[in-house]
All heavy atoms as a GROMACS GRO file, in nm:
protein
  587
    1MET      N    1   0.675   0.333  -1.301
    1MET     CA    2   0.800   0.302  -1.234
    1MET      C    3   0.818   0.151  -1.232
    1MET      O    4   0.732   0.079  -1.185
    1MET     CB    5   0.797   0.358  -1.092
    1MET     CG    6   0.918   0.317  -1.008
    1MET     SD    7   0.910   0.374  -0.837
    1MET     CE    8   0.940   0.547  -0.858
    2PRO      N    9   0.931   0.101  -1.281
    2PRO     CA   10   0.953  -0.044  -1.279
    2PRO      C   11   0.951  -0.097  -1.137
    2PRO      O   12   0.989  -0.028  -1.043
    2PRO     CB   13   1.092  -0.060  -1.342
    2PRO     CG   14   1.114   0.065  -1.420
    2PRO     CD   15   1.038   0.172  -1.350
    3GLU      N   16   0.910  -0.220  -1.123
    3GLU     CA   17   0.901  -0.283  -0.992
    3GLU      C   18   1.033  -0.276  -0.917
    3GLU      O   19   1.036  -0.254  -0.797
    3GLU     CB   20   0.859  -0.429  -1.010
    3GLU     CG   21   0.859  -0.508  -0.881
    3GLU     CD   22   0.837  -0.656  -0.903
    3GLU    OE1   23   0.801  -0.696  -1.013
    3GLU    OE2   24   0.856  -0.730  -0.808
    4GLU      N   25   1.146  -0.295  -0.987
    4GLU     CA   26   1.275  -0.303  -0.920
    4GLU      C   27   1.318  -0.172  -0.857
    4GLU      O   28   1.406  -0.170  -0.773
    4GLU     CB   29   1.381  -0.354  -1.017
    4GLU     CG   30   1.403  -0.264  -1.136
    4GLU     CD   31   1.483  -0.333  -1.244
    4GLU    OE1   32   1.536  -0.442  -1.219
    4GLU    OE2   33   1.493  -0.278  -1.352
    5THR      N   34   1.260  -0.059  -0.898
    5THR     CA   35   1.299   0.068  -0.839
    5THR      C   36   1.210   0.106  -0.722
    5THR      O   37   1.230   0.209  -0.660
    5THR     CB   38   1.295   0.182  -0.944
    5THR    OG1   39   1.162   0.195  -0.990
    5THR    CG2   40   1.389   0.155  -1.057
    6ALA      N   41   1.112   0.025  -0.692
    6ALA     CA   42   1.015   0.057  -0.589
    6ALA      C   43   1.063   0.017  -0.450
    6ALA      O   44   0.987  -0.035  -0.371
    6ALA     CB   45   0.882  -0.008  -0.622
    7LEU      N   46   1.187   0.047  -0.418
    7LEU     CA   47   1.236   0.021  -0.283
    7LEU      C   48   1.182   0.129  -0.190
    7LEU      O   49   1.193   0.248  -0.219
    7LEU     CB   50   1.389   0.022  -0.278
    7LEU     CG   51   1.461  -0.096  -0.340
    7LEU    CD1   52   1.612  -0.078  -0.328
    7LEU    CD2   53   1.420  -0.225  -0.276
    8ASP      N   54   1.124   0.088  -0.083
    8ASP     CA   55   1.072   0.180   0.016
    8ASP      C   56   1.187   0.264   0.073
    8ASP      O   57   1.296   0.213   0.097
    8ASP     CB   58   1.004   0.096   0.125
    8ASP     CG   59   0.949   0.181   0.235
    8ASP    OD1   60   0.840   0.236   0.218
    8ASP    OD2   61   1.018   0.191   0.340
    9ALA      N   62   1.162   0.392   0.095
    9ALA     CA   63   1.265   0.482   0.147
    9ALA      C   64   1.316   0.435   0.283
    9ALA      O   65   1.435   0.446   0.313
    9ALA     CB   66   1.211   0.624   0.158
   10THR      N   67   1.228   0.380   0.365
   10THR     CA   68   1.271   0.328   0.496
   10THR      C   69   1.364   0.209   0.478
   10THR      O   70   1.467   0.200   0.544
   10THR     CB   71   1.149   0.287   0.581
   10THR    OG1   72   1.063   0.401   0.594
   10THR    CG2   73   1.191   0.237   0.717
   11LEU      N   74   1.328   0.118   0.386
   11LEU     CA   75   1.413   0.003   0.360
   11LEU      C   76   1.548   0.048   0.307
   11LEU      O   77   1.653   0.001   0.354
   11LEU     CB   78   1.347  -0.092   0.260
   11LEU     CG   79   1.432  -0.210   0.213
   11LEU    CD1   80   1.470  -0.301   0.329
   11LEU    CD2   81   1.359  -0.288   0.106
   12LEU      N   82   1.548   0.141   0.215
   12LEU     CA   83   1.673   0.191   0.160
   12LEU      C   84   1.762   0.251   0.268
   12LEU      O   85   1.883   0.230   0.268
   12LEU     CB   86   1.645   0.294   0.050
   12LEU     CG   87   1.767   0.347  -0.024
   12LEU    CD1   88   1.844   0.234  -0.092
   12LEU    CD2   89   1.725   0.450  -0.128
   13SER      N   90   1.702   0.320   0.362
   13SER     CA   91   1.782   0.381   0.470
   13SER      C   92   1.841   0.277   0.564
   13SER      O   93   1.940   0.304   0.632
   13SER     CB   94   1.699   0.482   0.549
   13SER     OG   95   1.603   0.416   0.629
   14LEU      N   96   1.782   0.157   0.568
   14LEU     CA   97   1.832   0.051   0.655
   14LEU      C   98   1.937  -0.037   0.589
   14LEU      O   99   2.015  -0.103   0.657
   14LEU     CB  100   1.716  -0.038   0.700
   14LEU     CG  101   1.611   0.028   0.788
   14LEU    CD1  102   1.494  -0.066   0.810
   14LEU    CD2  103   1.670   0.074   0.919
   15LEU      N  104   1.939  -0.039   0.457
   15LEU     CA  105   2.034  -0.124   0.385
   15LEU      C  106   2.174  -0.065   0.393
   15LEU      O  107   2.192   0.057   0.392
   15LEU     CB  108   1.993  -0.138   0.239
   15LEU     CG  109   1.861  -0.211   0.213
   15LEU    CD1  110   1.829  -0.210   0.064
   15LEU    CD2  111   1.868  -0.353   0.265
   16ALA      N  112   2.272  -0.153   0.402
   16ALA     CA  113   2.412  -0.110   0.410
   16ALA      C  114   2.497  -0.202   0.325
   16ALA      O  115   2.461  -0.318   0.301
   16ALA     CB  116   2.460  -0.112   0.554
   17CYS      N  117   2.607  -0.149   0.281
   17CYS     CA  118   2.702  -0.229   0.205
   17CYS      C  119   2.756  -0.341   0.294
   17CYS      O  120   2.798  -0.316   0.407
   17CYS     CB  121   2.818  -0.140   0.157
   17CYS     SG  122   2.950  -0.233   0.076
   18PRO      N  123   2.754  -0.465   0.246
   18PRO     CA  124   2.803  -0.575   0.329
   18PRO      C  125   2.955  -0.569   0.348
   18PRO      O  126   3.008  -0.632   0.440
   18PRO     CB  127   2.762  -0.700   0.252
   18PRO     CG  128   2.746  -0.654   0.111
   18PRO     CD  129   2.701  -0.512   0.118
   19GLN      N  130   3.023  -0.492   0.267
   19GLN     CA  131   3.169  -0.486   0.277
   19GLN      C  132   3.215  -0.380   0.377
   19GLN      O  133   3.293  -0.410   0.467
   19GLN     CB  134   3.230  -0.461   0.140
   19GLN     CG  135   3.378  -0.486   0.135
   19GLN     CD  136   3.429  -0.493  -0.008
   19GLN    OE1  137   3.353  -0.485  -0.104
   19GLN    NE2  138   3.558  -0.508  -0.021
   20ASP      N  139   3.168  -0.254   0.362
   20ASP     CA  140   3.214  -0.150   0.454
   20ASP      C  141   3.106  -0.100   0.550
   20ASP      O  142   3.131  -0.012   0.630
   20ASP     CB  143   3.278  -0.032   0.378
   20ASP     CG  144   3.177   0.060   0.310
   20ASP    OD1  145   3.055   0.032   0.313
   20ASP    OD2  146   3.220   0.161   0.252
   21LYS      N  147   2.988  -0.158   0.542
   21LYS     CA  148   2.875  -0.129   0.632
   21LYS      C  149   2.822   0.014   0.619
   21LYS      O  150   2.746   0.060   0.703
   21LYS     CB  151   2.911  -0.156   0.780
   21LYS     CG  152   2.976  -0.289   0.807
   21LYS     CD  153   2.890  -0.405   0.765
   21LYS     CE  154   2.954  -0.536   0.808
   21LYS     NZ  155   2.972  -0.631   0.704
   22GLY      N  156   2.859   0.084   0.513
   22GLY     CA  157   2.813   0.221   0.491
   22GLY      C  158   2.686   0.225   0.408
   22GLY      O  159   2.640   0.124   0.355
   23PRO      N  160   2.628   0.345   0.394
   23PRO     CA  161   2.503   0.361   0.318
   23PRO      C  162   2.522   0.339   0.169
   23PRO      O  163   2.634   0.352   0.116
   23PRO     CB  164   2.461   0.505   0.348
   23PRO     CG  165   2.586   0.574   0.387
   23PRO     CD  166   2.675   0.471   0.451
   24LEU      N  167   2.413   0.306   0.104
   24LEU     CA  168   2.412   0.281  -0.040
   24LEU      C  169   2.320   0.380  -0.109
   24LEU      O  170   2.224   0.428  -0.049
   24LEU     CB  171   2.365   0.138  -0.069
   24LEU     CG  172   2.453   0.028  -0.013
   24LEU    CD1  173   2.379  -0.105  -0.016
   24LEU    CD2  174   2.583   0.019  -0.090
   25LEU      N  175   2.348   0.408  -0.236
   25LEU     CA  176   2.264   0.495  -0.318
   25LEU      C  177   2.186   0.410  -0.417
   25LEU      O  178   2.242   0.316  -0.476
   25LEU     CB  179   2.351   0.594  -0.396
   25LEU     CG  180   2.443   0.685  -0.317
   25LEU    CD1  181   2.531   0.766  -0.413
   25LEU    CD2  182   2.364   0.775  -0.226
   26LEU      N  183   2.060   0.443  -0.437
   26LEU     CA  184   1.980   0.378  -0.540
   26LEU      C  185   2.008   0.452  -0.670
   26LEU      O  186   1.985   0.573  -0.679
   26LEU     CB  187   1.831   0.384  -0.505
   26LEU     CG  188   1.736   0.318  -0.602
   26LEU    CD1  189   1.762   0.168  -0.609
   26LEU    CD2  190   1.592   0.344  -0.561
   27VAL      N  191   2.061   0.382  -0.771
   27VAL     CA  192   2.100   0.446  -0.897
   27VAL      C  193   2.042   0.369  -1.015
   27VAL      O  194   2.002   0.253  -1.003
   27VAL     CB  195   2.255   0.454  -0.911
   27VAL    CG1  196   2.314   0.542  -0.802
   27VAL    CG2  197   2.318   0.316  -0.909
   28ARG      N  198   2.043   0.436  -1.130
   28ARG     CA  199   1.998   0.376  -1.255
   28ARG      C  200   2.114   0.387  -1.354
   28ARG      O  201   2.172   0.494  -1.370
   28ARG     CB  202   1.876   0.449  -1.309
   28ARG     CG  203   1.820   0.389  -1.435
   28ARG     CD  204   1.692   0.457  -1.480
   28ARG     NE  205   1.587   0.449  -1.380
   28ARG     CZ  206   1.508   0.345  -1.362
   28ARG    NH1  207   1.519   0.239  -1.439
   28ARG    NH2  208   1.415   0.345  -1.270
   29ASP      N  209   2.148   0.275  -1.419
   29ASP     CA  210   2.258   0.279  -1.516
   29ASP      C  211   2.209   0.325  -1.652
   29ASP      O  212   2.090   0.352  -1.671
   29ASP     CB  213   2.333   0.146  -1.522
   29ASP     CG  214   2.252   0.032  -1.581
   29ASP    OD1  215   2.150   0.056  -1.650
   29ASP    OD2  216   2.291  -0.084  -1.561
   30ASP      N  217   2.300   0.332  -1.750
   30ASP     CA  218   2.264   0.383  -1.883
   30ASP      C  219   2.171   0.290  -1.958
   30ASP      O  220   2.112   0.329  -2.059
   30ASP     CB  221   2.390   0.413  -1.965
   30ASP     CG  222   2.479   0.292  -1.984
   30ASP    OD1  223   2.454   0.186  -1.922
   30ASP    OD2  224   2.576   0.303  -2.061
   31LYS      N  225   2.153   0.167  -1.911
   31LYS     CA  226   2.060   0.072  -1.974
   31LYS      C  227   1.924   0.073  -1.905
   31LYS      O  228   1.836  -0.004  -1.941
   31LYS     CB  229   2.120  -0.068  -1.971
   31LYS     CG  230   2.248  -0.080  -2.051
   31LYS     CD  231   2.311  -0.215  -2.035
   31LYS     CE  232   2.446  -0.216  -2.103
   31LYS     NZ  233   2.535  -0.316  -2.051
   32GLY      N  234   1.910   0.154  -1.801
   32GLY     CA  235   1.784   0.164  -1.730
   32GLY      C  236   1.770   0.070  -1.612
   32GLY      O  237   1.669   0.073  -1.543
   33ALA      N  238   1.870  -0.014  -1.587
   33ALA     CA  239   1.865  -0.105  -1.474
   33ALA      C  240   1.900  -0.030  -1.346
   33ALA      O  241   1.980   0.063  -1.347
   33ALA     CB  242   1.962  -0.221  -1.494
   34THR      N  243   1.839  -0.070  -1.236
   34THR     CA  244   1.870  -0.007  -1.109
   34THR      C  245   1.966  -0.094  -1.030
   34THR      O  246   1.975  -0.215  -1.049
   34THR     CB  247   1.743   0.019  -1.026
   34THR    OG1  248   1.675  -0.104  -1.009
   34THR    CG2  249   1.654   0.122  -1.090
   35ALA      N  250   2.038  -0.028  -0.939
   35ALA     CA  251   2.135  -0.097  -0.855
   35ALA      C  252   2.151  -0.017  -0.727
   35ALA      O  253   2.109   0.099  -0.718
   35ALA     CB  254   2.269  -0.110  -0.927
   36LEU      N  255   2.211  -0.079  -0.629
   36LEU     CA  256   2.251  -0.009  -0.507
   36LEU      C  257   2.401   0.014  -0.519
   36LEU      O  258   2.478  -0.079  -0.544
   36LEU     CB  259   2.218  -0.092  -0.384
   36LEU     CG  260   2.068  -0.104  -0.358
   36LEU    CD1  261   2.041  -0.206  -0.248
   36LEU    CD2  262   2.008   0.031  -0.320
   37TYR      N  263   2.441   0.141  -0.501
   37TYR     CA  264   2.579   0.180  -0.530
   37TYR      C  265   2.651   0.230  -0.406
   37TYR      O  266   2.598   0.311  -0.331
   37TYR     CB  267   2.580   0.288  -0.638
   37TYR     CG  268   2.718   0.334  -0.676
   37TYR    CD1  269   2.813   0.244  -0.720
   37TYR    CD2  270   2.754   0.467  -0.665
   37TYR    CE1  271   2.940   0.285  -0.754
   37TYR    CE2  272   2.881   0.509  -0.699
   37TYR     CZ  273   2.974   0.417  -0.743
   37TYR     OH  274   3.101   0.458  -0.775
   38ASN      N  275   2.773   0.180  -0.387
   38ASN     CA  276   2.861   0.226  -0.281
   38ASN      C  277   2.967   0.315  -0.345
   38ASN      O  278   3.061   0.265  -0.407
   38ASN     CB  279   2.927   0.108  -0.210
   38ASN     CG  280   3.020   0.151  -0.099
   38ASN    OD1  281   3.072   0.262  -0.098
   38ASN    ND2  282   3.042   0.062  -0.004
   39PRO      N  283   2.954   0.448  -0.332
   39PRO     CA  284   3.050   0.538  -0.396
   39PRO      C  285   3.188   0.535  -0.330
   39PRO      O  286   3.287   0.571  -0.394
   39PRO     CB  287   2.985   0.676  -0.381
   39PRO     CG  288   2.895   0.664  -0.263
   39PRO     CD  289   2.847   0.521  -0.263
   40ARG      N  290   3.197   0.488  -0.208
   40ARG     CA  291   3.326   0.483  -0.139
   40ARG      C  292   3.415   0.374  -0.198
   40ARG      O  293   3.535   0.392  -0.216
   40ARG     CB  294   3.304   0.460   0.012
   40ARG     CG  295   3.226   0.574   0.076
   40ARG     CD  296   3.173   0.537   0.215
   40ARG     NE  297   3.095   0.413   0.219
   40ARG     CZ  298   2.968   0.402   0.178
   40ARG    NH1  299   2.904   0.507   0.129
   40ARG    NH2  300   2.903   0.288   0.187
   41LEU      N  301   3.355   0.260  -0.229
   41LEU     CA  302   3.430   0.147  -0.285
   41LEU      C  303   3.412   0.135  -0.436
   41LEU      O  304   3.475   0.051  -0.500
   41LEU     CB  305   3.385   0.016  -0.219
   41LEU     CG  306   3.403   0.008  -0.068
   41LEU    CD1  307   3.348  -0.125  -0.015
   41LEU    CD2  308   3.549   0.024  -0.029
   42ARG      N  309   3.323   0.218  -0.491
   42ARG     CA  310   3.289   0.213  -0.634
   42ARG      C  311   3.243   0.074  -0.677
   42ARG      O  312   3.292   0.016  -0.773
   42ARG     CB  313   3.406   0.263  -0.719
   42ARG     CG  314   3.436   0.409  -0.696
   42ARG     CD  315   3.540   0.460  -0.790
   42ARG     NE  316   3.557   0.604  -0.768
   42ARG     CZ  317   3.603   0.686  -0.859
   42ARG    NH1  318   3.637   0.642  -0.978
   42ARG    NH2  319   3.616   0.813  -0.832
   43ARG      N  320   3.147   0.022  -0.599
   43ARG     CA  321   3.091  -0.110  -0.626
   43ARG      C  322   2.940  -0.097  -0.635
   43ARG      O  323   2.877  -0.026  -0.557
   43ARG     CB  324   3.125  -0.208  -0.513
   43ARG     CG  325   3.272  -0.221  -0.481
   43ARG     CD  326   3.342  -0.332  -0.550
   43ARG     NE  327   3.290  -0.461  -0.508
   43ARG     CZ  328   3.303  -0.571  -0.580
   43ARG    NH1  329   3.363  -0.568  -0.696
   43ARG    NH2  330   3.254  -0.684  -0.538
   44ALA      N  331   2.880  -0.168  -0.731
   44ALA     CA  332   2.735  -0.166  -0.752
   44ALA      C  333   2.678  -0.305  -0.726
   44ALA      O  334   2.730  -0.405  -0.776
   44ALA     CB  335   2.703  -0.122  -0.894
   45TYR      N  336   2.572  -0.308  -0.647
   45TYR     CA  337   2.501  -0.432  -0.615
   45TYR      C  338   2.374  -0.439  -0.698
   45TYR      O  339   2.297  -0.342  -0.701
   45TYR     CB  340   2.467  -0.438  -0.466
   45TYR     CG  341   2.588  -0.445  -0.378
   45TYR    CD1  342   2.652  -0.330  -0.332
   45TYR    CD2  343   2.643  -0.568  -0.343
   45TYR    CE1  344   2.765  -0.338  -0.254
   45TYR    CE2  345   2.757  -0.577  -0.264
   45TYR     CZ  346   2.817  -0.461  -0.219
   45TYR     OH  347   2.930  -0.468  -0.142
   46PRO      N  348   2.348  -0.550  -0.763
   46PRO     CA  349   2.229  -0.560  -0.848
   46PRO      C  350   2.100  -0.567  -0.767
   46PRO      O  351   2.099  -0.604  -0.650
   46PRO     CB  352   2.251  -0.692  -0.924
   46PRO     CG  353   2.336  -0.774  -0.832
   46PRO     CD  354   2.425  -0.676  -0.760
   47ILE      N  355   1.992  -0.530  -0.834
   47ILE     CA  356   1.857  -0.549  -0.781
   47ILE      C  357   1.788  -0.641  -0.881
   47ILE      O  358   1.774  -0.606  -0.998
   47ILE     CB  359   1.782  -0.416  -0.767
   47ILE    CG1  360   1.853  -0.327  -0.667
   47ILE    CG2  361   1.637  -0.442  -0.724
   47ILE    CD1  362   1.793  -0.188  -0.654
   48GLU      N  363   1.750  -0.759  -0.836
   48GLU     CA  364   1.688  -0.858  -0.924
   48GLU      C  365   1.544  -0.883  -0.880
   48GLU      O  366   1.520  -0.922  -0.766
   48GLU     CB  367   1.769  -0.989  -0.921
   48GLU     CG  368   1.910  -0.971  -0.975
   48GLU     CD  369   1.993  -1.098  -0.966
   48GLU    OE1  370   1.943  -1.201  -0.917
   48GLU    OE2  371   2.110  -1.091  -1.007
   49ASN      N  372   1.452  -0.857  -0.971
   49ASN     CA  373   1.308  -0.875  -0.943
   49ASN      C  374   1.266  -0.799  -0.819
   49ASN      O  375   1.187  -0.848  -0.738
   49ASN     CB  376   1.273  -1.023  -0.931
   49ASN     CG  377   1.300  -1.098  -1.058
   49ASN    OD1  378   1.270  -1.050  -1.167
   49ASN    ND2  379   1.359  -1.216  -1.047
   50GLY      N  380   1.322  -0.678  -0.801
   50GLY     CA  381   1.286  -0.595  -0.688
   50GLY      C  382   1.356  -0.629  -0.558
   50GLY      O  383   1.328  -0.568  -0.455
   51ILE      N  384   1.448  -0.724  -0.562
   51ILE     CA  385   1.517  -0.768  -0.440
   51ILE      C  386   1.666  -0.733  -0.450
   51ILE      O  387   1.735  -0.779  -0.541
   51ILE     CB  388   1.501  -0.920  -0.419
   51ILE    CG1  389   1.353  -0.954  -0.407
   51ILE    CG2  390   1.579  -0.966  -0.296
   51ILE    CD1  391   1.324  -1.102  -0.411
   52PRO      N  392   1.717  -0.650  -0.358
   52PRO     CA  393   1.859  -0.619  -0.359
   52PRO      C  394   1.943  -0.743  -0.330
   52PRO      O  395   1.913  -0.821  -0.240
   52PRO     CB  396   1.875  -0.518  -0.245
   52PRO     CG  397   1.738  -0.468  -0.216
   52PRO     CD  398   1.644  -0.580  -0.253
   53VAL      N  399   2.046  -0.763  -0.411
   53VAL     CA  400   2.137  -0.876  -0.393
   53VAL      C  401   2.264  -0.820  -0.328
   53VAL      O  402   2.356  -0.775  -0.396
   53VAL     CB  403   2.169  -0.945  -0.528
   53VAL    CG1  404   2.262  -1.064  -0.505
   53VAL    CG2  405   2.041  -0.989  -0.596
   54LEU      N  406   2.266  -0.822  -0.196
   54LEU     CA  407   2.375  -0.763  -0.121
   54LEU      C  408   2.480  -0.867  -0.081
   54LEU      O  409   2.509  -0.888   0.036
   54LEU     CB  410   2.321  -0.689   0.002
   54LEU     CG  411   2.233  -0.569  -0.030
   54LEU    CD1  412   2.174  -0.510   0.096
   54LEU    CD2  413   2.312  -0.465  -0.107
   55LEU      N  414   2.535  -0.930  -0.182
   55LEU     CA  415   2.642  -1.027  -0.163
   55LEU      C  416   2.769  -0.968  -0.224
   55LEU      O  417   2.769  -0.924  -0.339
   55LEU     CB  418   2.608  -1.159  -0.231
   55LEU     CG  419   2.480  -1.228  -0.182
   55LEU    CD1  420   2.447  -1.347  -0.271
   55LEU    CD2  421   2.498  -1.272  -0.038
   56ILE      N  422   2.878  -0.969  -0.149
   56ILE     CA  423   3.003  -0.911  -0.197
   56ILE      C  424   3.044  -0.970  -0.331
   56ILE      O  425   3.086  -0.898  -0.422
   56ILE     CB  426   3.114  -0.927  -0.091
   56ILE    CG1  427   3.080  -0.843   0.033
   56ILE    CG2  428   3.249  -0.888  -0.148
   56ILE    CD1  429   3.170  -0.867   0.151
   57ASP      N  430   3.027  -1.100  -0.348
   57ASP     CA  431   3.066  -1.167  -0.472
   57ASP      C  432   2.979  -1.128  -0.592
   57ASP      O  433   3.018  -1.150  -0.705
   57ASP     CB  434   3.064  -1.319  -0.456
   57ASP     CG  435   3.172  -1.368  -0.361
   57ASP    OD1  436   3.268  -1.294  -0.335
   57ASP    OD2  437   3.160  -1.482  -0.314
   58GLU      N  438   2.861  -1.074  -0.567
   58GLU     CA  439   2.770  -1.036  -0.674
   58GLU      C  440   2.787  -0.890  -0.717
   58GLU      O  441   2.735  -0.848  -0.820
   58GLU     CB  442   2.625  -1.059  -0.633
   58GLU     CG  443   2.589  -1.204  -0.613
   58GLU     CD  444   2.592  -1.285  -0.741
   58GLU    OE1  445   2.550  -1.233  -0.846
   58GLU    OE2  446   2.635  -1.401  -0.736
   59ALA      N  447   2.858  -0.811  -0.637
   59ALA     CA  448   2.880  -0.670  -0.670
   59ALA      C  449   2.979  -0.660  -0.785
   59ALA      O  450   3.061  -0.748  -0.808
   59ALA     CB  451   2.933  -0.595  -0.549
   60ARG      N  452   2.969  -0.548  -0.858
   60ARG     CA  453   3.063  -0.526  -0.967
   60ARG      C  454   3.131  -0.392  -0.949
   60ARG      O  455   3.074  -0.297  -0.894
   60ARG     CB  456   2.993  -0.532  -1.102
   60ARG     CG  457   2.895  -0.421  -1.128
   60ARG     CD  458   2.839  -0.426  -1.269
   60ARG     NE  459   2.746  -0.318  -1.295
   60ARG     CZ  460   2.782  -0.196  -1.333
   60ARG    NH1  461   2.908  -0.166  -1.350
   60ARG    NH2  462   2.691  -0.102  -1.354
   61ASP      N  463   3.255  -0.384  -0.994
   61ASP     CA  464   3.327  -0.258  -0.995
   61ASP      C  465   3.269  -0.170  -1.105
   61ASP      O  466   3.226  -0.220  -1.208
   61ASP     CB  467   3.476  -0.281  -1.022
   61ASP     CG  468   3.544  -0.357  -0.909
   61ASP    OD1  469   3.509  -0.335  -0.792
   61ASP    OD2  470   3.633  -0.439  -0.939
   62VAL      N  471   3.269  -0.040  -1.083
   62VAL     CA  472   3.218   0.052  -1.185
   62VAL      C  473   3.334   0.133  -1.242
   62VAL      O  474   3.436   0.153  -1.179
   62VAL     CB  475   3.108   0.145  -1.130
   62VAL    CG1  476   2.992   0.066  -1.073
   62VAL    CG2  477   3.164   0.239  -1.025
   63THR      N  478   3.312   0.181  -1.363
   63THR     CA  479   3.412   0.264  -1.430
   63THR      C  480   3.408   0.406  -1.373
   63THR      O  481   3.313   0.443  -1.302
   63THR     CB  482   3.386   0.269  -1.581
   63THR    OG1  483   3.260   0.336  -1.601
   63THR    CG2  484   3.382   0.130  -1.644
   64ASP      N  485   3.508   0.485  -1.408
   64ASP     CA  486   3.509   0.625  -1.366
   64ASP      C  487   3.388   0.699  -1.419
   64ASP      O  488   3.327   0.781  -1.350
   64ASP     CB  489   3.637   0.694  -1.412
   64ASP     CG  490   3.761   0.646  -1.337
   64ASP    OD1  491   3.747   0.589  -1.227
   64ASP    OD2  492   3.872   0.666  -1.390
   65ALA      N  493   3.350   0.670  -1.545
   65ALA     CA  494   3.234   0.736  -1.606
   65ALA      C  495   3.105   0.698  -1.532
   65ALA      O  496   3.018   0.783  -1.508
   65ALA     CB  497   3.224   0.700  -1.753
   66GLU      N  498   3.089   0.569  -1.498
   66GLU     CA  499   2.970   0.526  -1.424
   66GLU      C  500   2.968   0.592  -1.286
   66GLU      O  501   2.862   0.634  -1.240
   66GLU     CB  502   2.970   0.374  -1.407
   66GLU     CG  503   2.937   0.296  -1.532
   66GLU     CD  504   2.946   0.147  -1.508
   66GLU    OE1  505   3.052   0.100  -1.462
   66GLU    OE2  506   2.846   0.079  -1.536
   67HIS      N  507   3.083   0.598  -1.220
   67HIS     CA  508   3.089   0.661  -1.088
   67HIS      C  509   3.041   0.805  -1.096
   67HIS      O  510   2.960   0.849  -1.014
   67HIS     CB  511   3.232   0.654  -1.032
   67HIS     CG  512   3.250   0.730  -0.906
   67HIS    ND1  513   3.201   0.686  -0.785
   67HIS    CD2  514   3.310   0.851  -0.882
   67HIS    CE1  515   3.232   0.776  -0.690
   67HIS    NE2  516   3.297   0.876  -0.747
   68ALA      N  517   3.089   0.879  -1.196
   68ALA     CA  518   3.047   1.018  -1.214
   68ALA      C  519   2.896   1.027  -1.239
   68ALA      O  520   2.828   1.113  -1.182
   68ALA     CB  521   3.124   1.082  -1.329
   69ALA      N  522   2.844   0.939  -1.322
   69ALA     CA  523   2.700   0.940  -1.352
   69ALA      C  524   2.619   0.905  -1.228
   69ALA      O  525   2.517   0.969  -1.200
   69ALA     CB  526   2.670   0.843  -1.465
   70PHE      N  527   2.660   0.804  -1.155
   70PHE     CA  528   2.586   0.760  -1.036
   70PHE      C  529   2.586   0.869  -0.929
   70PHE      O  530   2.483   0.897  -0.868
   70PHE     CB  531   2.642   0.632  -0.978
   70PHE     CG  532   2.620   0.509  -1.064
   70PHE    CD1  533   2.695   0.394  -1.040
   70PHE    CD2  534   2.528   0.506  -1.165
   70PHE    CE1  535   2.676   0.280  -1.117
   70PHE    CE2  536   2.507   0.391  -1.242
   70PHE     CZ  537   2.582   0.278  -1.217
   71THR      N  538   2.702   0.929  -0.903
   71THR     CA  539   2.707   1.030  -0.798
   71THR      C  540   2.633   1.157  -0.841
   71THR      O  541   2.575   1.225  -0.756
   71THR     CB  542   2.852   1.062  -0.758
   71THR    OG1  543   2.927   1.099  -0.873
   71THR    CG2  544   2.916   0.944  -0.688
   72SER      N  545   2.629   1.187  -0.970
   72SER     CA  546   2.555   1.305  -1.015
   72SER      C  547   2.405   1.285  -0.998
   72SER      O  548   2.332   1.384  -0.984
   72SER     CB  549   2.589   1.339  -1.160
   72SER     OG  550   2.533   1.244  -1.249
   73GLN      N  551   2.358   1.162  -0.998
   73GLN     CA  552   2.215   1.135  -0.976
   73GLN      C  553   2.172   1.179  -0.836
   73GLN      O  554   2.055   1.202  -0.811
   73GLN     CB  555   2.184   0.987  -0.995
   73GLN     CG  556   2.195   0.939  -1.138
   73GLN     CD  557   2.169   0.789  -1.152
   73GLN    OE1  558   2.097   0.729  -1.072
   73GLN    NE2  559   2.230   0.730  -1.253
   74HIS      N  560   2.268   1.189  -0.743
   74HIS     CA  561   2.238   1.224  -0.605
   74HIS      C  562   2.302   1.356  -0.564
   74HIS      O  563   2.304   1.388  -0.444
   74HIS     CB  564   2.284   1.111  -0.511
   74HIS     CG  565   2.201   0.989  -0.527
   74HIS    ND1  566   2.086   0.968  -0.457
   74HIS    CD2  567   2.213   0.882  -0.611
   74HIS    CE1  568   2.031   0.853  -0.494
   74HIS    NE2  569   2.106   0.800  -0.588
   75ALA      N  570   2.349   1.433  -0.659
   75ALA     CA  571   2.413   1.561  -0.628
   75ALA      C  572   2.316   1.661  -0.566
   75ALA      O  573   2.353   1.741  -0.483
   75ALA     CB  574   2.476   1.620  -0.753
   76ASP      N  575   2.188   1.654  -0.607
   76ASP     CA  576   2.088   1.747  -0.554
   76ASP      C  577   2.023   1.697  -0.426
   76ASP      O  578   1.950   1.770  -0.363
   76ASP     CB  579   1.978   1.768  -0.660
   76ASP     CG  580   2.033   1.832  -0.786
   76ASP    OD1  581   2.131   1.907  -0.776
   76ASP    OD2  582   1.978   1.805  -0.895
   77ALA      N  583   2.049   1.572  -0.392
   77ALA     CA  584   1.983   1.513  -0.273
   77ALA      C  585   2.043   1.564  -0.143
   77ALA      O  586   2.150   1.613  -0.135
   77ALA     CB  587   1.993   1.363  -0.278
   0.00000   0.00000   0.00000
């Protein structure tokens, strides 16, 4: 498991989107990079060297296809 995906479950449960203060999903994109994803706003926050970058200006909008892929990763959860 890459270092950047090794977010502790407790830490993940405490992290929130800086914009809407809601929960985030840990997702993997088609290139294998991980991010924290807000499905409500369709914004992805990068994880750099294992550290979530929860800055509004650093988040990126995702496409409809990415949104579908990210939410399907958590459909069974």
